[in-house]
N, C-alpha and C positions, 0 to 999 in steps of 0.2 A: 504494500500500500504506500502511496506517495503522501508525504507530509511536507507542506509548504510553510516555510518561515517567512513572515513579512516583517521586516524591520521598518520602523517609522510608520507603523500601521494606523496610528491615530491621525496622521496627516491626511491631506486631501487625496492624493494618489493612493496612499496606503489603504484608506477606507474603501475606495473603489476597488482596489485589488482584493481586499477581503470579501467585498460584495460579490465579485465575480467568482471567486473560489467557492464561496458558500453556495451560490446559485448552481455551480457545476458539481456540487456534492463532494468537493475536495476537502481533505483534512488540512485545516489552517491553524497556524500558531501566530498570534499577534505578539510582537516584541516592541515595546515602546516605553520610554521613561514616563510618558503621560498616561493617566488612566481615564482621561476625558473622552467619552464616547460620543460627543456631540455630532460629529460628522457621520459616524457609523449609525447613530440613531436615525439619521435622515434617510439612510439607505436600507437598513435591515431591521426587522422587527426584533423584539427581545427574544422571541422563540428562535429566530434564525441565528441570532448572536450566540445562542447556546451551543451551536456547532463550531464555535471558535474557542480555542484555548488561549486565554489572555495571560501573558507573562509580562509583568512590569520589570524592566531591566534597563541598564545603562550600557551602551556600546563601548564606553571607555573602560569598563570593568571586564578585563580579559576572562576572569573566572566565570562571571555571569554569562558571558556570551558562549563560552565553551559548554557551560552547564545546559543551556537551552538546547543546543545541538544534541548533546548526549542524552538528556532526559526525555526528549521528544522524537528521537530517531528521525531527524530532519533529512529529507531527500532532495528538496529543492529550496532555493533561497531567492526571494525578491527583496533586494537591499535598496530601500528607499530613504532610510534615516539620514538626516543631515540638518545642520543648522544653516539657515538661509542668510542672505546678504546682511541684513541689519544686525543680526546676532553675531556674525563673524566680525563685522566692523566694530561692534561694541566690546567684544571680548575675543581678540584673535587667538590667544592660547586655547581657550575652550573650543573655538571653531575648529582649530587644527586637531585637537584631541578627539572631538566627535567625528568630524568629517574624514580625517585621515587615519588616526589611530583606530577609530571605531571600524573603519573599513578593513584595516589590517586584521583586526580581531575577528571579523566575520570571515574573511578569506582563510585565515589560519584555522579557525574552528571547522570550517567546511573541509579543508584539506585533511585535518586530523581525523575527521569522521567519514571520509570517503564521499562527500557530496560532490557530484559532478555537474550539477545544474545551478548556476547562479546568474541571476539577472540583476543588473545594477543600473540605477538611473544616473545619467550624467546631466549636463545642463548647457544651455546656449551660452552660459556665462564663461565657458572655456574659450569662447571666441571674443575678439575685440569688436569695436564699433564698426558699422557697415563701411565707413569711408576707408578702412584699412584693407578692403578686399576689392578685387576687380569685377566681381560678379555678385548679383543680388542673391542668387541661390548658391549657398556654399557647397562645394564638393566635399566628399567624405574625407579627403586629405587636406582640407583647408588648415592653414597654420593656426595653432592655438595661441591666442594673444590675450589672455584674461586681464581684466582691468580691476577686478575685485579680489579680495582674499578668498571669498567663496569660490570664484572661478579658478583661482590658483589651487585650492584644495581639490576641486573636481578634476583638474588636470593631473594632480598627483594620484588621485584614485584611478584614473584611466591608465596611468603608468603602472600602478600596482596590479591592475587587472591583467 
Protein backbone atom coordinates (compact mmCIF):
# COMPACT_ATOMS: atom_id res chain seq x y z
CA UNK A 1 0.00 0.00 0.00
CA UNK A 2 1.25 3.48 -0.87
CA UNK A 3 1.49 6.08 1.86
CA UNK A 4 1.92 9.72 0.89
CA UNK A 5 3.66 12.21 3.17
CA UNK A 6 2.66 15.82 2.49
CA UNK A 7 4.95 18.40 4.11
CA UNK A 8 3.50 21.87 4.51
CA UNK A 9 0.09 20.23 4.39
CA UNK A 10 -1.74 23.12 6.06
CA UNK A 11 -0.70 25.55 3.33
CA UNK A 12 -2.78 26.27 0.25
CA UNK A 13 -1.18 23.76 -2.12
CA UNK A 14 -0.75 21.26 0.73
CA UNK A 15 -4.44 21.36 1.58
CA UNK A 16 -5.36 20.79 -2.07
CA UNK A 17 -2.88 17.92 -2.26
CA UNK A 18 -4.50 16.27 0.77
CA UNK A 19 -7.92 16.88 -0.81
CA UNK A 20 -6.93 15.03 -3.98
CA UNK A 21 -5.24 12.19 -2.11
CA UNK A 22 -8.32 11.64 0.07
CA UNK A 23 -10.67 11.80 -2.93
CA UNK A 24 -8.50 9.17 -4.65
CA UNK A 25 -8.61 6.92 -1.59
CA UNK A 26 -4.88 7.22 -0.91
CA UNK A 27 -3.27 6.95 2.51
CA UNK A 28 -2.11 10.46 3.45
CA UNK A 29 0.08 11.75 6.25
CA UNK A 30 -0.04 15.49 6.94
CA UNK A 31 3.22 16.90 8.33
CA UNK A 32 3.15 20.54 9.33
CA UNK A 33 4.20 22.77 12.20
CA UNK A 34 0.73 24.30 12.14
CA UNK A 35 -2.38 22.54 13.37
CA UNK A 36 -4.69 25.14 11.79
CA UNK A 37 -7.01 23.27 9.42
CA UNK A 38 -8.75 26.38 8.08
CA UNK A 39 -7.90 25.68 4.43
CA UNK A 40 -8.51 21.96 4.77
CA UNK A 41 -11.91 22.64 6.35
CA UNK A 42 -12.90 24.47 3.15
CA UNK A 43 -12.05 21.41 1.06
CA UNK A 44 -12.89 18.32 3.12
CA UNK A 45 -15.59 17.41 5.60
CA UNK A 46 -14.58 16.34 9.11
CA UNK A 47 -15.44 12.77 8.11
CA UNK A 48 -13.14 12.95 5.08
CA UNK A 49 -10.36 14.40 7.24
CA UNK A 50 -10.51 11.28 9.39
CA UNK A 51 -8.78 9.53 6.49
CA UNK A 52 -5.69 11.68 7.05
CA UNK A 53 -3.10 11.06 9.74
CA UNK A 54 -2.04 14.43 11.15
CA UNK A 55 1.48 14.76 12.51
CA UNK A 56 2.57 18.08 13.94
CA UNK A 57 6.26 18.38 13.24
CA UNK A 58 9.14 20.69 12.46
CA UNK A 59 11.23 20.07 9.34
CA UNK A 60 14.29 21.49 11.07
CA UNK A 61 14.12 18.69 13.65
CA UNK A 62 16.00 15.83 11.98
CA UNK A 63 14.74 13.21 14.43
CA UNK A 64 11.13 14.31 13.98
CA UNK A 65 11.40 14.05 10.21
CA UNK A 66 13.06 10.63 10.39
CA UNK A 67 10.40 9.42 12.81
CA UNK A 68 7.46 10.33 10.56
CA UNK A 69 9.03 8.33 7.72
CA UNK A 70 9.74 5.32 9.91
CA UNK A 71 6.52 5.37 11.94
CA UNK A 72 4.22 5.63 8.92
CA UNK A 73 6.03 3.54 6.28
CA UNK A 74 6.13 6.44 3.83
CA UNK A 75 6.38 5.43 0.15
CA UNK A 76 5.82 8.79 -1.58
CA UNK A 77 6.62 12.36 -0.59
CA UNK A 78 5.05 15.64 -1.71
CA UNK A 79 7.42 18.20 -0.20
CA UNK A 80 5.71 21.59 -0.10
CA UNK A 81 6.81 23.04 3.24
CA UNK A 82 8.69 26.33 3.09
CA UNK A 83 8.79 29.78 4.59
CA UNK A 84 7.75 32.34 1.99
CA UNK A 85 9.38 35.65 0.95
CA UNK A 86 8.30 37.93 3.83
CA UNK A 87 9.25 35.39 6.49
CA UNK A 88 12.65 34.71 4.90
CA UNK A 89 13.30 38.45 4.70
CA UNK A 90 12.31 38.97 8.34
CA UNK A 91 14.35 36.03 9.64
CA UNK A 92 16.99 34.79 7.15
CA UNK A 93 18.50 32.13 9.45
CA UNK A 94 15.09 30.58 10.11
CA UNK A 95 14.27 30.74 6.39
CA UNK A 96 17.47 28.85 5.59
CA UNK A 97 16.81 26.30 8.33
CA UNK A 98 13.28 25.54 7.17
CA UNK A 99 13.75 25.84 3.41
CA UNK A 100 17.20 24.29 3.01
CA UNK A 101 17.96 22.23 6.11
CA UNK A 102 14.35 21.03 6.21
CA UNK A 103 14.64 19.86 2.62
CA UNK A 104 17.90 18.06 3.41
CA UNK A 105 16.12 16.34 6.31
CA UNK A 106 13.30 15.19 4.02
CA UNK A 107 15.72 13.89 1.37
CA UNK A 108 17.90 12.10 3.92
CA UNK A 109 14.92 10.47 5.66
CA UNK A 110 13.60 9.35 2.28
CA UNK A 111 16.98 7.92 1.35
CA UNK A 112 17.32 6.12 4.70
CA UNK A 113 13.91 4.48 4.36
CA UNK A 114 14.11 3.60 0.66
CA UNK A 115 11.55 6.12 -0.60
CA UNK A 116 11.99 6.51 -4.34
CA UNK A 117 9.14 8.93 -5.14
CA UNK A 118 9.60 12.56 -4.08
CA UNK A 119 7.84 15.55 -5.55
CA UNK A 120 9.18 18.93 -4.52
CA UNK A 121 7.77 22.36 -5.23
CA UNK A 122 10.09 25.00 -6.59
CA UNK A 123 9.11 28.57 -7.32
CA UNK A 124 9.27 31.22 -10.00
CA UNK A 125 11.39 33.05 -7.41
CA UNK A 126 14.40 31.08 -8.68
CA UNK A 127 14.36 33.37 -11.73
CA UNK A 128 15.14 37.04 -11.99
CA UNK A 129 12.91 39.83 -13.26
CA UNK A 130 11.60 39.58 -16.85
CA UNK A 131 13.99 42.21 -18.20
CA UNK A 132 16.92 39.84 -17.57
CA UNK A 133 15.63 37.35 -20.16
CA UNK A 134 15.38 37.47 -23.96
CA UNK A 135 12.03 35.67 -24.10
CA UNK A 136 8.68 36.05 -22.39
CA UNK A 137 8.28 32.31 -21.86
CA UNK A 138 11.30 30.94 -20.05
CA UNK A 139 12.88 27.76 -21.37
CA UNK A 140 13.56 24.90 -18.97
CA UNK A 141 17.24 25.82 -18.86
CA UNK A 142 16.80 29.57 -18.23
CA UNK A 143 19.44 30.92 -15.86
CA UNK A 144 18.43 31.04 -12.23
CA UNK A 145 18.92 34.61 -11.03
CA UNK A 146 16.96 34.90 -7.77
CA UNK A 147 16.47 38.33 -6.20
CA UNK A 148 15.16 37.20 -2.81
CA UNK A 149 16.46 34.94 -0.07
CA UNK A 150 13.45 32.72 -0.68
CA UNK A 151 14.54 32.35 -4.31
CA UNK A 152 18.12 31.61 -3.27
CA UNK A 153 16.88 28.91 -0.88
CA UNK A 154 14.74 27.38 -3.65
CA UNK A 155 17.77 27.31 -5.97
CA UNK A 156 19.65 25.50 -3.22
CA UNK A 157 16.80 22.99 -2.91
CA UNK A 158 16.89 22.33 -6.65
CA UNK A 159 20.63 21.71 -6.39
CA UNK A 160 20.06 19.35 -3.48
CA UNK A 161 17.48 17.41 -5.47
